[in-house]
C-alpha positions as CSV (number, residue, x, y, z in Angstrom):
1,M,0.0,0.1,0.1
2,N,1.2,3.5,-0.9
3,I,1.5,6.4,1.6
4,S,0.9,9.8,0.6
5,F,3.4,12.4,1.2
6,N,2.6,15.1,3.6
7,A,3.1,18.4,2.1
8,A,3.3,20.3,5.3
9,D,5.9,18.2,6.3
10,V,9.3,20.6,6.2
11,A,11.7,17.7,7.0
12,L,10.3,16.0,3.8
13,R,11.6,19.1,1.6
14,C,14.8,20.0,-0.5
15,C,16.7,22.5,2.0
16,I,17.7,24.2,-1.6
17,C,14.6,24.0,-3.8
18,N,11.9,23.4,-1.1
19,K,10.6,20.7,-3.3
20,P,9.8,17.2,-1.9
21,L,12.4,14.7,-1.6
22,S,11.2,12.7,-4.3
23,V,14.1,12.4,-6.9
24,P,17.1,10.2,-6.0
25,P,19.7,10.6,-5.0
26,I,18.8,12.1,-1.7
27,L,21.7,13.7,0.2
28,H,22.3,15.0,3.6
29,N,24.7,17.7,4.3
30,S,25.3,18.5,8.3
31,E,25.3,22.1,7.6
32,L,22.5,22.3,4.9
33,G,20.2,19.5,5.8
34,N,18.7,17.1,3.2
35,I,19.0,17.7,-0.6
36,C,17.1,16.1,-3.5
37,G,18.4,14.9,-6.6
38,R,17.4,18.0,-8.6
39,C,20.0,19.8,-6.8
40,E,22.9,17.3,-7.0
41,E,24.9,19.5,-9.1
42,S,24.4,22.6,-6.2
43,A,25.2,20.3,-3.4
44,L,28.5,18.8,-5.0
45,N,29.6,22.5,-5.8
46,Y,28.8,23.1,-2.1
47,E,30.8,20.2,-1.1
48,E,33.8,21.0,-3.1
49,A,33.9,24.9,-2.1
50,N,33.2,24.2,1.5
51,N,35.3,21.0,2.1
52,S,32.2,19.5,3.7
53,T,30.6,16.0,2.9
54,L,27.6,14.8,1.6
55,E,26.0,11.6,2.6
56,R,23.7,9.5,0.5
57,Q,20.3,8.9,2.4
58,R,19.8,4.8,1.2
59,V,17.4,4.1,3.9
60,Y,15.0,7.2,3.0
61,E,15.2,6.0,-0.4
62,N,14.1,2.5,0.4
63,I,11.3,4.0,2.4
64,A,10.4,6.3,-0.4
65,K,9.4,3.4,-2.8
66,Y,6.5,3.1,-0.6
67,L,5.4,6.7,-0.6
68,T,3.3,8.4,-3.5
69,F,4.4,12.0,-4.1
70,P,2.8,15.2,-5.5
71,C,4.3,16.7,-8.6
72,S,6.4,19.8,-7.7
73,Y,4.5,22.0,-10.0
74,G,1.5,21.1,-7.9
75,V,1.3,24.6,-6.6
76,L,0.7,25.9,-10.2
77,G,-2.2,23.2,-10.7
78,C,-1.0,19.9,-11.3
79,K,-2.7,17.3,-9.1
80,T,-0.8,14.2,-10.4
81,E,0.3,11.8,-7.6
82,L,3.3,9.8,-8.5
83,A,5.3,6.9,-7.5
84,W,8.9,7.2,-6.4
85,N,10.6,6.5,-9.4
86,S,8.5,8.4,-12.0
87,V,8.4,11.6,-10.3
88,H,11.5,12.9,-12.4
89,D,10.2,11.9,-16.0
90,H,6.9,13.4,-15.2
91,E,8.3,16.6,-14.0
92,E,10.4,17.0,-17.2
93,V,7.0,17.0,-19.4
94,C,4.5,18.3,-16.9
95,E,1.9,20.4,-18.7
96,F,2.3,23.1,-15.8
97,K,6.2,23.1,-16.2
98,N,6.0,25.5,-19.1
99,I,3.4,28.4,-19.5
100,V,2.5,30.8,-22.4
101,C,2.7,34.5,-22.2
102,P,-0.7,35.9,-21.7
103,L,-0.7,37.8,-24.9
104,S,-0.1,34.7,-27.0
105,D,-4.1,34.3,-27.5
106,E,-5.1,35.6,-30.8
107,K,-7.8,37.7,-29.3
108,F,-5.0,40.3,-28.8
109,H,-3.5,42.4,-31.2
110,D,0.4,42.3,-29.8
111,Q,0.6,38.7,-29.9
112,C,3.6,37.2,-28.1
113,N,5.0,33.6,-29.2
114,W,6.8,33.3,-25.7
115,L,6.8,30.0,-24.1
116,D,9.0,29.0,-21.1
117,E,9.0,27.8,-17.5
118,H,6.5,29.2,-15.1
119,S,9.4,30.8,-12.9
120,K,10.4,32.9,-15.8
121,L,7.1,34.3,-16.5
122,A,7.2,37.2,-14.2
123,A,10.7,38.5,-15.9
124,H,9.5,38.1,-19.2
125,I,6.4,40.4,-18.9
126,K,8.4,43.1,-17.0
127,N,11.0,43.1,-19.7
128,D,9.0,42.7,-22.9
129,H,5.6,44.0,-22.2
130,K,6.1,47.4,-20.1
131,K,3.4,49.1,-22.1
132,F,0.8,46.6,-20.6
133,F,1.6,47.8,-17.3
134,S,-0.8,50.1,-15.2
135,Y,-0.9,50.9,-11.3
136,P,-3.5,50.8,-10.2
137,P,-4.8,48.8,-13.1
138,E,-7.1,50.6,-15.4
139,T,-7.9,51.2,-18.9
140,I,-9.9,53.1,-21.3
141,L,-13.0,51.2,-23.1
142,K,-14.2,53.1,-26.4
143,K,-17.3,52.3,-28.4
144,D,-15.4,49.6,-30.5
145,L,-15.0,47.6,-27.3
146,K,-11.6,45.9,-28.2
147,N,-10.4,43.1,-25.7
148,K,-8.1,44.5,-23.3
149,I,-5.1,43.1,-21.0
150,I,-3.4,44.8,-18.2
151,F,-0.6,43.9,-16.1
152,S,-0.1,45.4,-12.7
153,E,2.5,44.6,-9.8
154,I,1.0,44.1,-6.0
155,A,2.8,43.2,-3.2
156,G,5.7,42.0,-5.5
157,R,3.5,39.8,-7.5
158,I,2.3,39.9,-10.9
159,F,-1.5,40.2,-11.7
160,V,-2.9,39.6,-15.3
161,I,-6.2,41.2,-15.9
162,I,-8.1,40.2,-19.2
163,L,-11.2,41.8,-20.3
164,D,-12.6,40.0,-23.0
165,Y,-15.7,40.8,-25.0
166,K,-17.8,38.2,-26.5
167,T,-19.6,39.7,-29.5
168,E,-22.2,36.6,-29.6
169,L,-23.2,37.1,-25.9
170,N,-23.0,41.1,-25.8
171,K,-21.0,40.3,-22.5
172,F,-17.4,41.4,-21.2
173,F,-15.6,38.7,-19.2
174,C,-13.3,39.8,-16.6
175,C,-10.6,37.4,-15.5
176,I,-7.6,38.1,-13.1
177,S,-4.7,35.7,-12.6
178,A,-1.8,36.2,-10.2
179,D,1.6,35.0,-10.0
180,L,0.6,32.9,-6.9
181,N,-0.6,29.5,-5.7
182,W,-4.0,28.2,-5.4
183,K,-3.8,29.1,-1.5
184,D,-2.5,32.3,-1.7
185,C,-4.8,33.4,-4.7
186,Q,-7.7,32.9,-2.2
187,N,-6.6,35.8,0.1
188,Y,-7.6,38.3,-2.7
189,E,-10.8,39.8,-4.2
190,Y,-11.4,42.5,-6.9
191,Q,-13.9,45.0,-7.8
192,V,-14.4,46.3,-11.7
193,E,-15.6,50.0,-11.8
194,M,-16.8,51.8,-14.9
195,C,-17.6,55.4,-15.2
196,S,-17.8,57.9,-18.2
197,L,-15.0,60.1,-19.0
198,S,-15.3,63.5,-20.5
199,D,-13.1,64.7,-23.4
200,D,-10.4,66.2,-20.6
201,N,-10.6,62.8,-18.9
202,L,-13.0,64.2,-15.9
203,V,-15.2,61.5,-14.3
204,T,-18.6,62.8,-15.2
205,D,-20.7,60.5,-12.6
206,N,-20.3,57.7,-9.9
207,P,-19.3,54.4,-11.1
208,I,-21.2,51.3,-11.9
209,A,-19.2,48.4,-9.8
210,W,-19.1,44.6,-9.9
211,K,-17.2,42.6,-7.3
212,K,-15.8,39.0,-7.4
213,D,-13.8,37.0,-5.0
214,V,-12.1,34.6,-7.5
215,V,-8.6,35.2,-8.5
216,Q,-6.8,32.3,-10.3
217,P,-3.0,31.4,-10.2
218,L,-1.2,32.0,-13.5
219,L,-1.3,28.5,-15.4
220,G,-0.9,27.5,-18.6
221,N,-4.4,26.9,-19.6
222,T,-6.0,30.0,-17.8
223,F,-6.1,32.5,-20.9
224,A,-8.0,30.1,-22.9
225,T,-10.7,29.0,-20.7
226,L,-11.4,32.2,-18.7
227,E,-12.9,30.0,-16.0
228,N,-14.5,31.6,-13.0
229,S,-14.4,35.1,-14.7
230,L,-16.5,37.7,-14.0
231,E,-19.3,38.2,-16.4
232,I,-20.2,42.1,-17.2
233,D,-23.5,42.2,-19.1
234,M,-23.2,45.2,-22.0
235,D,-26.8,46.4,-21.0
236,S,-25.5,47.1,-17.4
237,F,-23.4,49.7,-18.5
238,K,-24.1,51.0,-22.4
239,L,-26.0,54.1,-20.9
240,L,-22.4,55.2,-19.8
241,F,-21.7,55.5,-23.6
242,D,-24.8,57.4,-24.2
243,K,-22.9,60.1,-21.8
244,S,-19.6,59.8,-23.3
245,E,-17.4,58.5,-26.1
246,K,-15.1,56.7,-23.7
247,I,-15.5,54.8,-20.4
248,L,-12.8,54.3,-17.7
249,V,-12.5,50.9,-16.0
250,K,-10.7,50.6,-12.9
251,I,-9.8,47.3,-11.5
252,N,-9.3,47.5,-7.5
253,I,-7.4,44.3,-6.3
254,S,-7.1,43.9,-2.7
255,K,-6.9,41.2,0.2
256,K,-9.9,39.8,2.0
257,S,-10.5,40.8,5.3
258,K,-10.8,37.8,7.8
259,S,-14.6,38.3,8.2
260,S,-15.2,37.8,4.3
261,G,-17.0,34.9,3.3
262,S,-16.2,32.3,0.8
263,K,-19.2,32.9,-1.5
264,N,-18.5,33.4,-5.3
265,N,-21.2,35.9,-5.8
266,T,-21.2,39.0,-8.2
267,V,-22.4,42.2,-7.0
268,A,-23.6,45.3,-8.8
269,A,-23.9,48.7,-7.1
270,N,-23.4,52.6,-7.5
271,V,-20.4,53.5,-5.3
272,S,-18.6,56.8,-4.9
273,L,-15.0,57.7,-6.1
274,N,-12.3,58.9,-3.8
275,R,-11.7,61.6,-6.2
276,T,-13.5,63.3,-9.1
277,E,-10.8,63.5,-11.5
278,Y,-9.2,60.5,-13.6
279,C,-5.6,60.8,-12.0
280,E,-2.6,59.3,-13.9
281,I,1.0,58.8,-12.5
282,N,4.2,59.3,-14.1
283,E,6.2,56.1,-13.2
284,E,9.4,57.6,-14.5
285,L,9.0,60.9,-12.5
286,L,8.1,58.9,-9.3
287,H,11.3,56.8,-10.1
288,D,13.4,59.5,-9.6
289,L,11.8,60.5,-6.4
290,E,12.6,57.3,-4.9
291,C,14.8,57.7,-1.7
292,P,17.9,56.0,-2.2
293,V,17.8,54.4,1.2
294,C,14.3,53.1,1.4
295,V,13.5,53.3,-2.0
296,E,10.0,54.8,-1.0
297,F,8.6,57.9,-2.7
298,M,10.3,61.1,-1.3
299,V,7.4,63.5,0.1
300,P,8.1,67.1,1.9
301,P,10.3,67.6,3.8
302,I,13.1,66.3,1.3
303,Y,16.7,66.6,2.7
304,I,19.8,67.2,0.6
305,C,23.4,66.5,1.1
306,R,26.2,69.4,0.0
307,I,26.7,67.2,-3.1
308,G,22.9,67.4,-4.2
309,H,21.8,64.1,-3.2
310,N,18.1,63.7,-1.9
311,V,16.8,61.7,1.1
312,C,13.4,61.2,2.6
313,K,12.8,62.5,6.2
314,C,12.9,58.9,7.6
315,C,16.2,58.0,6.5
316,N,17.8,61.8,7.2
317,D,17.0,61.2,10.8
318,K,18.6,58.1,10.9
319,L,21.7,59.0,9.0
320,Q,24.7,61.2,9.4
321,Y,26.4,60.9,6.0
322,C,25.0,60.7,2.5
323,P,24.5,57.2,1.4
324,L,25.5,58.0,-2.3
325,C,28.6,60.4,-1.7
326,R,29.3,60.0,2.0
327,S,29.1,63.9,2.6
328,Q,27.7,65.1,5.7
329,L,24.0,65.6,6.1
330,L,23.5,69.1,7.7
331,G,19.9,69.2,7.6
332,G,19.3,71.3,4.6
333,R,16.0,70.9,2.6
334,N,15.4,70.9,-1.1
335,F,12.5,73.5,-1.3
336,T,12.5,73.4,-5.1
337,L,12.0,69.6,-5.2
338,E,9.2,69.8,-2.4
339,K,7.3,72.4,-4.6
340,L,7.7,70.1,-7.5
341,T,6.1,67.3,-5.7
342,A,2.8,69.4,-5.3
343,T,2.1,68.9,-8.9
344,I,2.9,65.3,-8.8
345,N,-0.1,62.6,-8.3
346,Y,1.3,59.9,-5.8
347,P,-0.1,56.5,-5.0
348,C,-1.0,55.2,-1.6
349,V,1.9,54.0,0.7
350,N,0.1,50.9,0.7
351,R,0.1,50.3,-3.1
352,K,2.0,46.9,-2.8
353,E,-0.9,45.8,-0.4
354,G,-3.5,46.5,-3.0
355,C,-4.5,50.1,-2.4
356,G,-5.4,51.9,-5.7
357,F,-5.7,55.4,-4.1
358,I,-3.8,58.1,-6.2
359,G,-3.9,61.9,-6.0
360,P,-1.9,64.9,-4.9
361,I,0.3,64.7,-2.0
362,V,-1.9,66.5,0.3
363,Q,-5.0,64.2,-0.6
364,V,-2.9,60.9,-0.3
365,K,-1.6,61.7,3.2
366,K,-5.1,62.3,4.5
367,H,-6.2,59.2,2.8
368,E,-3.4,57.4,4.3
369,N,-4.3,58.2,7.8
370,D,-7.3,56.3,7.5
371,C,-6.5,53.9,4.9
372,K,-7.8,50.4,5.6
373,L,-4.6,48.7,4.7
374,S,-2.4,50.7,6.9
375,E,-0.7,48.7,9.8
376,R,-2.0,49.9,13.2
377,K,-1.6,49.0,16.7
378,C,-4.5,48.1,19.2
379,I,-5.6,51.4,20.7
380,E,-5.4,49.6,24.2
381,S,-1.8,50.8,25.3
382,N,-1.2,47.3,27.2
383,C,-2.1,45.4,24.0
384,S,0.4,43.9,21.8
385,W,-1.8,43.2,18.7
386,V,-0.7,44.7,15.3
387,G,-2.6,44.3,12.1
388,P,-4.1,46.2,9.1
389,G,-6.8,48.8,9.6
390,F,-9.6,46.7,8.5
391,E,-9.0,44.3,11.2
392,V,-9.0,46.7,14.5
393,N,-12.6,46.7,14.9
394,E,-12.9,42.8,15.0
395,H,-10.0,42.6,17.3
396,I,-11.3,45.2,19.8
397,M,-14.6,43.7,20.0
398,N,-13.4,40.3,20.5
399,S,-10.6,40.9,22.7
400,H,-11.5,43.8,24.9
401,N,-14.5,45.2,26.8
402,S,-17.2,45.6,24.6
403,L,-20.5,47.3,25.3
404,A,-23.9,46.9,23.6
405,L,-25.7,50.2,22.5
406,N,-29.0,51.2,24.3
407,T,-28.4,48.6,26.9
408,V,-28.5,49.5,30.8
409,C,-25.1,48.5,32.3
410,N,-23.8,48.9,35.8
411,L,-20.4,50.6,36.8
412,Q,-18.6,49.7,39.9
413,Q,-16.9,52.8,41.6
414,N,-13.1,52.3,41.0
415,K,-9.9,54.3,41.0
416,D,-9.0,53.2,37.8
417,I,-10.3,54.6,34.3
418,N,-13.0,52.2,32.8
419,H,-13.1,51.7,29.1
420,F,-15.8,50.4,27.0
421,Y,-15.9,49.8,23.3
422,I,-19.0,50.0,21.4
423,S,-19.5,49.1,17.5
424,F,-21.6,51.6,15.4
425,D,-21.5,52.5,11.8
426,N,-18.8,50.3,11.2
427,K,-16.6,52.1,13.6
428,I,-15.3,51.4,17.3
429,F,-16.6,54.0,19.9
430,I,-14.8,54.3,23.4
431,L,-16.3,55.3,26.3
432,N,-13.9,56.3,29.2
433,I,-15.3,57.1,32.6
434,K,-13.7,58.2,35.8
435,F,-15.7,57.1,38.7
436,D,-14.4,57.5,42.2
437,L,-16.5,58.3,45.3
438,K,-13.8,60.9,46.1
439,T,-13.4,62.8,42.9
440,P,-15.9,64.4,40.1
441,F,-17.4,61.8,37.9
442,E,-15.7,62.3,34.4
443,Y,-16.2,60.9,30.9
444,N,-15.8,61.1,27.1
445,V,-16.7,59.2,24.0
446,Q,-14.2,59.0,21.1
447,Y,-14.2,57.0,18.0
448,I,-11.5,55.4,15.9
449,G,-11.4,57.0,12.3
450,G,-10.7,60.5,10.7
451,M,-12.1,63.9,11.9
452,D,-14.3,64.4,8.8
453,E,-17.2,62.6,10.2
454,K,-19.5,63.9,13.0
455,Y,-21.2,61.9,15.8
456,K,-22.8,62.7,18.9
457,H,-23.6,60.7,22.0
458,E,-26.1,60.5,24.8
459,L,-25.2,59.1,28.0
460,H,-28.3,58.0,30.2
461,I,-27.5,57.7,33.9
462,I,-30.2,55.9,35.5
463,G,-31.3,56.1,39.1
464,S,-32.6,52.8,41.1
465,S,-36.2,51.7,40.7
466,I,-37.2,53.6,44.0
467,M,-36.0,56.9,42.9
468,D,-37.1,56.5,39.2
469,I,-35.1,59.4,37.7
470,K,-32.4,59.7,35.1
471,I,-30.2,62.3,33.6
472,T,-29.3,62.7,30.1
473,L,-25.7,64.1,28.8
474,C,-25.3,64.8,25.3
475,H,-22.0,65.8,23.4
476,L,-20.1,65.3,20.4
477,C,-17.7,62.2,20.0
478,H,-14.1,62.7,19.2
479,S,-11.5,61.5,17.0
480,V,-8.8,59.5,18.3
481,N,-7.5,58.2,14.6
482,Y,-5.9,55.2,16.1
483,A,-4.1,56.9,19.0
484,P,-4.3,55.1,22.3
485,V,-7.3,55.5,24.6
486,N,-6.8,58.6,26.8
487,C,-9.4,59.9,29.3
488,N,-7.2,62.8,30.3
489,A,-8.4,64.9,27.4
490,S,-9.4,68.2,27.6
491,N,-12.5,67.5,26.1
492,L,-13.8,65.5,29.3
493,I,-17.1,66.2,30.8
494,S,-17.5,66.6,34.4
495,M,-19.9,66.1,37.1
496,P,-19.8,66.6,40.9
497,F,-20.2,63.4,42.5
498,K,-22.5,64.6,45.2
499,F,-25.0,65.3,42.5
500,L,-24.5,61.8,41.4
501,S,-24.9,60.1,44.6
502,Q,-28.7,60.1,44.2
503,F,-28.3,57.6,41.5
504,L,-26.1,55.2,43.3
505,T,-27.2,51.6,44.1
506,Q,-26.7,50.1,47.6
507,F,-23.5,48.7,46.2
508,H,-22.2,51.7,45.1
509,Q,-23.2,51.4,41.5
510,L,-24.0,53.4,38.7
511,S,-26.4,52.5,35.9
512,F,-26.2,53.8,32.6
513,K,-26.8,53.2,29.0
514,L,-25.3,54.8,25.7
515,N,-26.5,55.9,22.4
516,I,-24.7,57.4,19.5
517,K,-26.2,59.2,16.6
518,R,-24.5,60.3,13.3
519,L,-24.7,63.7,12.6
520,N,-25.7,64.8,8.6
521,A,-23.1,66.8,7.0
């Protein structure tokens, strides 16, 4: 009876190529570890250069005869299970070993005949098809409805977006593939947005959007079948052509939140744009604005050495000498370059994580303060949790003191500050209370997020059933923008304890409930 190879067992993988130890000879080096037959030449070179020894693992090879192994191209889609002595021969001819260029399909005008190993595809696309790159991924459709292909790099990986128009069905099919394995592809979803453009590239209305949570790995047959693609009926967006000769198509690719479901549903809806102008970015210009140290785009303040080399503020604060010419950094700023940056469209700093926001630096910085892909710390100062912004709410409600709106709660007098967290309008609100028998009662209500949105709260303090009285305190909620919770701020509401004493229970508890309302803009 054959035993299946456990792909999760690191000990059964080659220390050089990380593929299964399924091709003989299996060698062992005390410094490197176990090595498969695919890497025999590399192992012999290492042995010679380092005067070390290689030992053949005969016992393992004998046991391996009773194992079945996956093809090493299994991460690319091959499902074949192989006996010990057939792995090498199969992998030499495996259909998933070689891959065609996405532009090989005759549906595209610029047809490419490239065919090579999957590992070389990303380099081929970057080197030979630069004109098809777009970040964020977007294109313009005209009334002739030609097929479109877009390449984009997100988080260091190549994504291929194909828009295939089927005349006989009067539909567009959008298929997105990524230079990732099947498992990692499941972490991504995308949304296609379409809106009319004026002659001077201004967005004329809110876009129509379709959402899909299926991203496929780049496989040899992906481009021919377009399986699991997003279907967009021409009738659903043809009205956009009544307003304009061209349509802006934006594809927003992002990682799924942990709470996202796995349903393969498509959704059509009207959404609002982050900006009213169709922004473009000049990749060559932005390349010149890369800091030579951290390779991030430089934004004001930009510092300059005596020779004329520029560095960003973050790196300038850490360095004494210019990284290029070794001259001393004296704190001088390049005001000319800083003024130039005001005319440039920048991408969000989280672009590699999937954020597609683009705009002038002032708008970008404002966006980044509340970008859902920015890394955030928990607002509880004694909590070590760190994660993306879109997971903050879930973490806080699951891990810290949560409170239901419009529900009576009892508060025990305590010298320590009491924090309660409330979920409302997809935001986290924090009720901070100082409740001590010797000092005034003080509290405030804050929320996590930017300052553009306005909320107010109503805190109802309720007397005992015998007294049957209550008092309501109303005030605005204040933004903390992901800062640690703080009950010592200037916006505290204070009330003498003597006045509240009539509301206390015999156990020195205070009963209250909280309501929150959103204020209209």
